[in-house]
Structures are given as structure tokens and as C-alpha cells.
VOPAGU-2260 file (C-alpha; in pm, 1 decimal, decimal comma):
REM VOPAGU-2260
SITE   aa  ch    i         X         Y         Z
SITE  UNK   A    0     -26,9       5,9      16,3
SITE  UNK   A    1     255,7     255,9     116,6
SITE  UNK   A    2     455,8     163,1    -260,3
SITE  UNK   A    3     132,9     261,2    -439,1
SITE  UNK   A    4      96,2     631,2    -226,4
SITE  UNK   A    5     479,3     677,2    -337,5
SITE  UNK   A    6     381,0     622,3    -667,1
SITE  UNK   A    7     119,9     815,9    -655,5
SITE  UNK   A    8     299,6    1111,8    -503,8
SITE  UNK   A    9     547,1    1079,9    -793,6
SITE  UNK   A   10     275,5    1144,0   -1022,2
SITE  UNK   A   11     157,0    1416,5    -877,6
SITE  UNK   A   12     494,3    1539,0    -811,9
SITE  UNK   A   13     492,9    1682,8   -1202,0
SITE  UNK   A   14     221,4    1965,3   -1133,2
SITE  UNK   A   15     243,9    2164,4    -850,9
SITE  UNK   A   16      82,7    2444,0   -1065,4
SITE  UNK   A   17     -37,6    2683,8    -783,5
SITE  UNK   A   18    -370,3    2659,2    -886,3
SITE  UNK   A   19    -712,9    2502,3    -713,2
SITE  UNK   A   20    -626,3    2166,2    -807,5
SITE  UNK   A   21    -300,0    2179,3    -580,6
SITE  UNK   A   22    -285,0    1943,2    -331,2
SITE  UNK   A   23    -248,6    2238,3     -52,6
SITE  UNK   A   24    -385,8    2480,6    -256,4
SITE  UNK   A   25    -706,3    2432,9      63,3
SITE  UNK   A   26    -601,3    2221,5     332,8
SITE  UNK   A   27    -773,2    1850,1     337,7
SITE  UNK   A   28   -1136,0    1769,0     416,8
SITE  UNK   A   29   -1090,5    1664,9     804,0
SITE  UNK   A   30   -1163,7    1316,4     896,5
SITE  UNK   A   31   -1501,1    1165,8    1014,4
SITE  UNK   A   32   -1307,8    1097,3    1330,1
SITE  UNK   A   33   -1056,9    1165,3    1604,9
SITE  UNK   A   34    -771,5     946,3    1650,0
SITE  UNK   A   35    -376,5     957,8    1671,0
SITE  UNK   A   36    -355,6     930,8    1329,4
SITE  UNK   A   37    -581,0    1182,5    1210,6
SITE  UNK   A   38    -519,5    1426,0    1469,1
SITE  UNK   A   39     -71,0    1390,9    1346,6
SITE  UNK   A   40    -186,7    1400,5    1001,9
SITE  UNK   A   41    -450,0    1759,1    1043,4
SITE  UNK   A   42    -104,3    1911,9    1197,4
SITE  UNK   A   43     123,0    1773,7     912,3
SITE  UNK   A   44    -185,4    1917,1     707,1
SITE  UNK   A   45    -170,3    2248,9     880,7
SITE  UNK   A   46     215,5    2292,0     794,5
SITE  UNK   A   47     130,4    2197,1     376,4
SITE  UNK   A   48    -123,4    2474,4     378,0
SITE  UNK   A   49      76,3    2752,1     539,0
SITE  UNK   A   50     366,3    2611,2     330,6
SITE  UNK   A   51     159,0    2599,4     -37,7
SITE  UNK   A   52      79,7    2983,4      58,7
SITE  UNK   A   53     365,4    3109,5     190,4
SITE  UNK   A   54     582,0    3059,0     -65,4
SITE  UNK   A   55     354,7    3028,2    -360,7
SITE  UNK   A   56     499,8    3324,0    -607,3
SITE  UNK   A   57     811,1    3367,0    -437,2
SITE  UNK   A   58    1049,0    3586,5    -667,8
SITE  UNK   A   59    1451,7    3587,0    -664,1
SITE  UNK   A   60    1452,4    3910,9    -451,7
SITE  UNK   A   61    1248,6    3800,3    -182,1
SITE  UNK   A   62    1434,3    3414,6    -202,1
SITE  UNK   A   63    1755,0    3680,4    -146,5
SITE  UNK   A   64    1584,7    3885,5     140,1
SITE  UNK   A   65    1750,8    3903,5     495,1
SITE  UNK   A   66    1615,0    4127,3     782,0
SITE  UNK   A   67    1991,4    4197,0     875,9
SITE  UNK   A   68    2389,0    4034,9     811,9
SITE  UNK   A   69    2349,0    3819,1    1051,2
SITE  UNK   A   70    2033,7    3623,6     976,7
SITE  UNK   A   71    1936,8    3304,9     669,9
SITE  UNK   A   72    1798,5    3451,5     328,0
SITE  UNK   A   73    1449,5    3340,3     266,1
SITE  UNK   A   74    1610,8    3059,0      33,5
SITE  UNK   A   75    1827,8    2962,9     314,2
SITE  UNK   A   76    1560,0    2952,8     541,7
SITE  UNK   A   77    1332,8    2794,9     267,8
SITE  UNK   A   78    1669,9    2530,2     268,0
SITE  UNK   A   79    1636,9    2416,2     653,0
SITE  UNK   A   80    1233,2    2382,9     555,0
SITE  UNK   A   81    1296,3    2098,5     318,0
SITE  UNK   A   82    1536,0    1964,6     563,3
SITE  UNK   A   83    1264,1    1935,3     807,7
SITE  UNK   A   84    1022,9    1833,0     595,8
SITE  UNK   A   85    1256,1    1543,9     460,6
SITE  UNK   A   86    1305,4    1403,1     867,9
SITE  UNK   A   87     920,2    1397,4     847,5
SITE  UNK   A   88     902,2    1188,4     602,5
SITE  UNK   A   89    1169,2     992,6     624,1
SITE  UNK   A   90    1018,2     906,8     984,1
SITE  UNK   A   91     687,8     844,5     859,2
SITE  UNK   A   92     840,4     590,3     608,8
SITE  UNK   A   93    1095,3     468,4     868,7
SITE  UNK   A   94    1397,3     578,6     727,5
SITE  UNK   A   95    1718,8     705,8     854,0
SITE  UNK   A   96    1861,0    1060,6     800,5
SITE  UNK   A   97    2219,1     963,5     704,0
SITE  UNK   A   98    2472,5    1194,1     717,9
SITE  UNK   A   99    2760,3    1045,6     709,4
SITE  UNK   A  100    2624,4    1057,5     305,5
SITE  UNK   A  101    2474,3    1420,0     248,6
SITE  UNK   A  102    2484,8    1435,6    -111,2
SITE  UNK   A  103    2451,4    1780,3    -284,2
SITE  UNK   A  104    2147,4    1791,7    -437,1
SITE  UNK   A  105    2103,9    2054,1    -731,1
SITE  UNK   A  106    1749,7    2142,5    -686,0
SITE  UNK   A  107    1584,1    2502,1    -870,3
SITE  UNK   A  108    1371,4    2682,8    -571,0
SITE  UNK   A  109    1024,0    2575,1    -762,1
SITE  UNK   A  110    1169,1    2154,6    -788,1
SITE  UNK   A  111    1282,5    2225,0    -408,6
SITE  UNK   A  112     911,0    2369,0    -313,1
SITE  UNK   A  113     732,8    2091,8    -513,8
SITE  UNK   A  114     941,4    1866,6    -315,2
SITE  UNK   A  115     903,6    2032,3       1,6
SITE  UNK   A  116     511,9    1981,6      -6,8
SITE  UNK   A  117     542,5    1598,6    -128,5
SITE  UNK   A  118     745,7    1506,7     166,8
SITE  UNK   A  119     440,6    1703,4     342,9
SITE  UNK   A  120     139,0    1534,7     151,8
SITE  UNK   A  121     335,2    1202,4     217,5
SITE  UNK   A  122     360,8    1204,3     557,3
SITE  UNK   A  123      21,0    1326,6     584,6
SITE  UNK   A  124    -152,3    1052,2     406,2
SITE  UNK   A  125      77,1     779,0     634,3
SITE  UNK   A  126     -26,8     967,3     897,9
SITE  UNK   A  127    -390,4     985,8     838,8
SITE  UNK   A  128    -415,6     582,1     838,0
SITE  UNK   A  129    -203,1     504,9    1144,9
SITE  UNK   A  130    -290,6     399,7    1468,5
SITE  UNK   A  131     -78,7     471,2    1796,3
SITE  UNK   A  132     115,4     145,1    1780,2
SITE  UNK   A  133     229,7     294,5    1438,1
SITE  UNK   A  134     304,3     594,0    1552,4
SITE  UNK   A  135     515,7     468,0    1740,8
SITE  UNK   A  136     745,1     288,4    1509,0
SITE  UNK   A  137     760,6     644,5    1353,6
SITE  UNK   A  138    1127,3     740,3    1497,4
SITE  UNK   A  139    1377,3    1023,0    1391,4
SITE  UNK   A  140    1685,2     843,0    1308,4
SITE  UNK   A  141    1997,3    1033,3    1280,3
SITE  UNK   A  142    2296,9     857,5    1146,4
SITE  UNK   A  143    2667,2    1112,9    1147,8
SITE  UNK   A  144    3020,4    1061,4    1233,5
SITE  UNK   A  145    2948,6    1088,8    1573,2
SITE  UNK   A  146    2729,5     774,8    1569,7
SITE  UNK   A  147    2349,2     704,0    1538,3
SITE  UNK   A  148    2102,8     867,9    1804,8
SITE  UNK   A  149    1702,7     775,5    1799,7
SITE  UNK   A  150    1343,9     966,7    1916,4
SITE  UNK   A  151    1046,2     905,7    1915,5
SITE  UNK   A  152     744,2    1069,6    1726,8
SITE  UNK   A  153     708,5    1270,1    2034,8
SITE  UNK   A  154    1005,6    1487,5    1968,7
SITE  UNK   A  155     895,7    1502,2    1611,2
SITE  UNK   A  156     587,8    1686,5    1666,9
SITE  UNK   A  157     784,0    1968,6    1929,6
SITE  UNK   A  158    1082,3    1929,9    1669,0
SITE  UNK   A  159    1069,9    1940,1    1300,5
SITE  UNK   A  160     712,6    2023,2    1265,8
SITE  UNK   A  161     649,5    2284,6    1498,4
SITE  UNK   A  162    1017,1    2406,7    1344,3
SITE  UNK   A  163     902,6    2416,5     992,5
SITE  UNK   A  164     543,3    2553,9    1092,8
SITE  UNK   A  165     818,6    2805,1    1333,4
SITE  UNK   A  166    1010,3    2899,8    1013,7
SITE  UNK   A  167     707,9    2926,2     709,4
SITE  UNK   A  168     608,6    3174,9     941,9
SITE  UNK   A  169     949,7    3392,0     893,6
SITE  UNK   A  170     891,0    3340,8     509,6
SITE  UNK   A  171     559,4    3543,6     556,4
SITE  UNK   A  172     743,4    3779,4     727,6
SITE  UNK   A  173    1036,2    3780,2     487,3
SITE  UNK   A  174     818,8    3847,4     168,3
SITE  UNK   A  175     626,0    4089,0     299,2
SITE  UNK   A  176     915,7    4304,7     415,2
SITE  UNK   A  177    1094,4    4255,5      59,9
SITE  UNK   A  178     770,3    4400,1    -106,7
SITE  UNK   A  179     592,4    4064,3    -163,5
SITE  UNK   A  180     290,2    4031,5      79,3
SITE  UNK   A  181     137,0    3637,1     200,5
SITE  UNK   A  182    -204,7    3699,7      -1,9
SITE  UNK   A  183    -448,4    3852,0     251,2
SITE  UNK   A  184    -762,7    3619,7     128,9
SITE  UNK   A  185    -566,7    3281,6     293,3
SITE  UNK   A  186    -817,2    3229,8     556,2
SITE  UNK   A  187    -545,5    2955,0     826,6
SITE  UNK   A  188    -838,5    2903,2    1018,0
SITE  UNK   A  189   -1031,3    2755,3     752,4
SITE  UNK   A  190    -801,9    2652,1     555,5
SITE  UNK   A  191    -884,0    2796,5     223,4
SITE  UNK   A  192    -902,5    3148,8      33,6
SITE  UNK   A  193   -1191,2    3343,1     139,9
SITE  UNK   A  194   -1499,7    3392,3    -102,1
């Protein structure tokens, strides 16, 4: 089943065209019941919706903006979000994050945006059908030159997921400062554009 999900996500990756057919153009409909997996998925969907609208239409000058010399640029912050969402997707797929084999990825900004949205979507789909027992198996595993460390799903919630939401807020603030504000018709409460 998970292989079918990955095939679907790969096929849908070809067109993040920023219109109403895009997965996070609006937040997915909420499930009929509350359980561990559906609640976790909804938190991830909130990230996906905010990331989608926080990054749509970013210009070169937005990507290079930084509020001070010591700060990261928007693009560097977006690279960090990309890494956080990869950790999220890897945890739900039960894959380690191997920093001993870190390869340079030469993705364009649009490719990176698409892949970030796919990482989020993939994790959400997996989480939506997960049980409490499944969540216990979604560990963050880090392999580095110092050895291997492992953290439970709880740390994924207060770590990478919350951190990514935090940084999306920075992008929204930065883009306003660089003259390209967030679409004021986006309702994060309702998860869609206002009519």
C-alpha cells in the first residue's frame, strides 16, 4: 500500500502549478473521526497549507532577502524547511537520516518547493491511516560521524514539525518586508481562500 502511495505522489509531483487542483491549495477535508493518526495528519496538513501559501509566487528578490547581515536569507530558511520535511517524511517511512552520505542536491527553487510539499503530503497520507502503535514506530533516526541517535514521534511533533511551522512564519514576514506580501485572502483558520 505504501508503495502505491509513493507512486501516486511521484506522479502528482509533476504539476505543483499553484492552482485550485494543487494538493495544499486548500487544506484537505477533515476525517470523520479523531484518532492518533488523523490528528497528527491534520497538524502536518496545517504545515502544508501554510507552506503552500507562504511560498507561492516568491521572486528572486524575495529568496535573497534577509532582515540583517547575521540572519539567513529566505532561500536559506526554505532550505532548512526542506530538510525538516525530509526528516518528517523519513520518519513516517521508517527511514534513517544518514548525514554521513549527505549528497549535494542541485534542485531549482521550484523543484525544492515541489519536493517539500510532497514530503509533507506523503507524511500526512501515511499518518492519516496510522494507529497509536504505528506512531511508536515512526522514529527519527540520525546517523552521523558521531554515531546513531534515535528519537520517538513525540520529538518529531515538538521538533521538526513545529520548527517548520515557525520558519514558514518567518518566510511570510520576510516576503512582506521584501515587497511581496502573503495573499490576504488566505484563511488559515478555514484552510482555504476567502470567497
